[in-house]
Steps between C-alpha positions, in 0.01 A plus 500: 500500500134476407242439771284211382215329686561145381171369638305764307714433192426127516129568547501721191667224298243240609210733422640561152549125451135431586388755240723349230359150555145635489564673166729243337443140616773378262756650738363330810778240522773768475331730751430221747857368483655845528268682741180347628653172623788680671513585868692826476690743276832313534347171388324675211829645374680169540247296303488749213874549463621145568289380210636770272858391573453123509524441125867595530553325834545138601291520817193709570515383862839666550380828346178489700675436831755773432239765423280408798803505727612845386152651517419353842820636655505844335182705528683797347525317168124453492456873568739583214308269265166649604639849431617383156151369426349835599754677276381296201138586572568871546746562214410252224178598320465140381475380862179563692567303820777340706429138405537540122880553499553201730303280263626628164778763507850358486653826623342452842556125494872549427529758779345262753741223404794744515400597853520136607839458330629820664400375845682172438808694384488714816486184712811358334316250278668646193501186287125448532444872445693480171301190405178697554642787294554262208142367530363857508700593190384194305137537610444877477786636281596718798852477644547655846807401698388382846750735667335807343306714749147604403255698711122469508225649286675402177324490163685274255273553201506233224842401639641308201875548475545680834851450643637614837857417599644386830564840664188672367293701749140598422323700768125493563230642270685452171335416166693305238396405148614203295851447361663724760858404588667596827844368414874537539750641253768233500642202685605685816360371828369699793233769508433530128125529437247787506328648804142602421340729757132522595241640263703431184339402170714292261363496145490191278838387376704737716854379565665629818857380528753523778495617860293808419219656701157581362386769740170507681202584279699490175371378165699304241357503149433184301804363317748723682852393597603647835872498584518769770302619801155650445412783742176472701178616334647532150410338169769343284483345153724401213808294416690587705233650725501875557298715738190627320350694787311461824279196552134585449400355839651469846476121471486395131472134601155565643371712211636271226522784246771409249514831317837674523472877512 
């Protein structure tokens, strides 16, 4: 669990918003609606994401009330989201601050919406959670089952085509590129999806299928198909994936080096 000072995080977001408006007046309406007219971090998130989802939804009021309700009752979710925002800033060279991914990067936006859906699922509101999942898929081209368990400090870079099945587990401090699939291998029920441990880097287009474990600090090369467990701190690549050697870093997710040695 990441330790996040939410008050300091919110202050940083507002400071960044002021600078954007000063440099680019054409974005004043967006920045005011999303940040400067909002009372706190929870309200900021709600206004930005409810409007992203509403084109596929019948009622923005229902989405808005749901998000505000979840955020106001679950401070831990806000801390997870703040840690995700920091992960984008620290690991994505195209991201220079924490506000940019909230405004423009659908990987973060999809993660935030998933976190709301997951909370609803955990509270027994499974039908509404599945409804949110469908809106997220249509809006962001990201399909995460609301029962999947995802830690904090996640970088979902580019995000298009990312799929995570119902029994997927992703621990904290994981970096995932676009078109990654964490899927099953058939129609069997039960515990059937991958378990991705902390510090893992999943390259673009990697397909990890079945109830397999990607060990802590491992690296999966782009385009690989993983059908069996990957030991901690190893690099795998290929179709099917084979062990290439040791991972180049203790935590490849943080270094974001995609070379396979």
